[in-house]
C-alpha positions, 0 to 999 in steps of 0.5 A: 953199609960201610959203617956197619962193616967198619963196626963189625971189623972193629968188634972182631979186631978187639975180640968182642964178638968172641967174648959175647959168644963165650959169655952167652950163658951169663948174658942169657941168665942176665936177660931172664933176671932183668925180665923178672925184675922188670915187674918190680920196677913198674910200681915205682912212681912215674912208671904207672898211670892213674886211671881215667875215663876214655869214653866220654859217653859213659859219664859215670855218676853224672845222672841222678840215681833213683835206687834209694832207701825207699827200695830197702823194704823190698830187698828185706822182704825178698831176703826173708823169703830167700832165707827160707829157701836156703835148704830147698832144692834147686827146682823149688828155688827156681820156681819161686824166683820165676814167680817173682820175676814174672810179676816184675814185667820181665819175660821169664824163661828157664833154660833146661838143665843137662847131665852136668848142669842145673837149669837157669832162670833168666828174664829179659826186659825189652828197652822202650827206647831201643831197637832190641839189638843190644843188652846189659846183663845182671847176674845174681848166682845162688852161690858165690865164687867161694861157695857161700849162699848168696842171699843178699845178692839174689835178694838185691838182684830180684829187687833191682829187676823190679826197680829197673823195669819202672825206669823209661830211660833204657835204650838197651835191653836188660837181662837178669840171670839167676844161675846156681853157680859159676859153672851153670853161668857158663852153661847159660852164656854158651846157650844164649849165644848158640841155642836160645830162641829167646834172647835180647841182643848182643850183651854189651856189659855184664855185672855179677853181684855177690852179697853173701850176708843177711846184714844190711851194711858193708864196709867196702867193695871188691872188684873182680875182672879177670877172664881166661886166656888173658882176656880182660874187660875194657878198662873203662868199665872197671874205672866206671865201677870204681868211680861210682863206688867211691861216689856212693861212699865205698872204698874198693879193692882188687884181688883180696887186698886189704883196704886199711893200709898205706897204698905205697910201693909195697901195696902196688907191687903185691897187687901187681903180682896178684894180678899176674898170678890170677890172670895166669891161673884164670879158669883153673881154680875150681874151688874159687872160680871168678864169675867173670871167667864165664863170659870169656870168648864172647867179647862181653865186658864183665866184672864181679862186684863183691860186698865185703866185711858186712856189719851193722852200720855204714853204707847199706845194701841200697847204696851197693845196688846203686853201683849196678844202677849207675853202671847200667846208666853209663853202659846205656849211654854207649852208642857203639861198641867198647873201643876206647881205653885199654883191653891189655893192662895190669892193675896196681890198685883200683886207680892205678894201672900199667898198659901193655907197652910198659909191661910187655918187655918183661916177657920179651926179655924172658923169651930172649933169654931162652933164645940166647941159651939155645945159641950158647949151646950151638956156638959154645959146643965142641960136640956140634959139627956144623958139617954134619948138622944136616945129617943130625937135624932130620933125626932130631926133628923126628924125635922132637915131633914124636915127643910132641905128638905123644904128649899131645895125645896124652894131653887130649886124652886126659881132657876126656877123663877130666871128671874121673878123679881116680884117673887124674890122681893116678896120672898125677902121682905117676907124673910126679914120681917120674919127675923125680926118678927119670932125671937120675936114670939113664935111658939106654933105649934112646941112642944119640950122638953127641952132635944130636944130643946138643942139637935136641937141647938147643931146639927145645930151648928155641921152641920155648923162646918162640912159644913165649913170644907167641903167647906174650901179647895175648896172655902176658901173665902166662908167658911170664910165669911159665918162663920163670918156671922153665928158667932152670932148663937153661942150667942143664949142661951136657957138653964135654967142656962141661964134664965137670958140671955136677950131675946133681945140678943137671938133675936138680934143674930138670926136677925144678923145671918140671910142670909137676913141680910147679903144680906142687908148689902152686897147690901148697902155697896158694888156695882155691884149687880144691875144697878137700884140703891142702894135701889135695891142692896139687891134684886140684891144680892138675885137675883144673888145668885139664878140666878148664880146657873143655869147660871154659875153652881155656888153652893153658893146658894146651900151652903146658902140653905142647910147649912145657911138657914137650921141651922138658921131655926132650931136654930130659932125653938129651940129658939121659940118652945113651951117647955114641962115641965120636970117630976120634974117641973110637980111635983113641 
């Protein structure tokens, strides 16, 4: 204790503490800059790790795979029949496929549809060596995540079902599902865990197969693994699939990255940022949904394997099918739940990753930046009277709570209107318009003292810091990207000592930090939000945020409403409220 007291006296003697308080705005920005720059440091050699298999029981590609070219004719036969069903109704396709599936020995059931979802065909093969408590899932949707007819995937799915039932090695049940699309798959997963009478036990692993081509050959495989709310499959599952794919002669890639390029620093950096972006926007891209998102919330380790660049030579569709067989053989070896390896990680390439301990400081530094900005407003502010802070705090807290409740009511109400594009369009246009108009307008109805205004701004930034810290561990990508988008809030200066601070800077900071501005940028600079064209993409972002809250239990919308909209609105009120003069100003 005496050492700390001595250190404190010396710091005060040399004025270091006062200087640190004075330069808190600069320190705050420096923390934010380092937090964002931390990501650029992760792909440097020595900061990331090579992937490896943690669970020895998996033993990928250690057993001989029996799915060989002898099964090719069955795939072609099913494919020729499925091609005839391309323009048939969903009921006709389901009826035909149910007939084939029942002939393979699977216990076939059709999940009844609802007003919002079509029916789903699924079959269960009860393991001859199992206790009927665990299962592995193979999914072959009729349409891929990009909306293409999954002719090769469905053909391979039914052919694999026929093949897998002939093997006697299974200790876990095998379930095959043929949903219409990703929305129908989510409907099936929810029904399986909540209402089905015919189930096969807890699902230990799920593989979604996408092969939207009538050709037999392909060049490489893309692996998609992202779930909503920051959920990821066990890293061992990805590592097993990548290892098996390479054993079968396929190169692998992630997040749409090319394969015929040098996988150096730039490649790893691009893959890392795409990983962060796809994790942060998981569940929101209505025109390009990832099938693995459908399993989030039920502790199912799920991935999508997608055939890419179909051609007339190279590795064939049976080699692609062996990836499924070998992965099922690995999962079949597990004697307990997935617990080895990592559940929190970021991928830099199919064979490189960074764990949570390495990347977490980036979001923590971002949160600390807002905390320091809040302290700067309190300590570097002549408007704040510490003697009267107990008088101002109740009014400020009530105002903040009122904004929070109002924003929450509006946010919840919009989730019930997520299917009405007209309401969402009018709401988006109104919100985007107010984002531009309100920062430049005065709000004489809101009357605050200078003391209350500064406390309200400091409270808003403090809430941002706390919210980012709360979200960081479970959803790092959302915390990082939303923190970067909200950084302009720290540039708003309202105190008298910053009277020369240009109002244009305050207005620009408020406009830049608005959630609607971020939606506009996301919609115009990235795709997959809607199928209606680029001009509708910002609305697609907004609609994805609102609809995913109910459709996928994705709480990104809740975070945006409770944290982002509320703090932005309170900062706006603090900036544009009518400020009462102080007693000293009245006498002067």
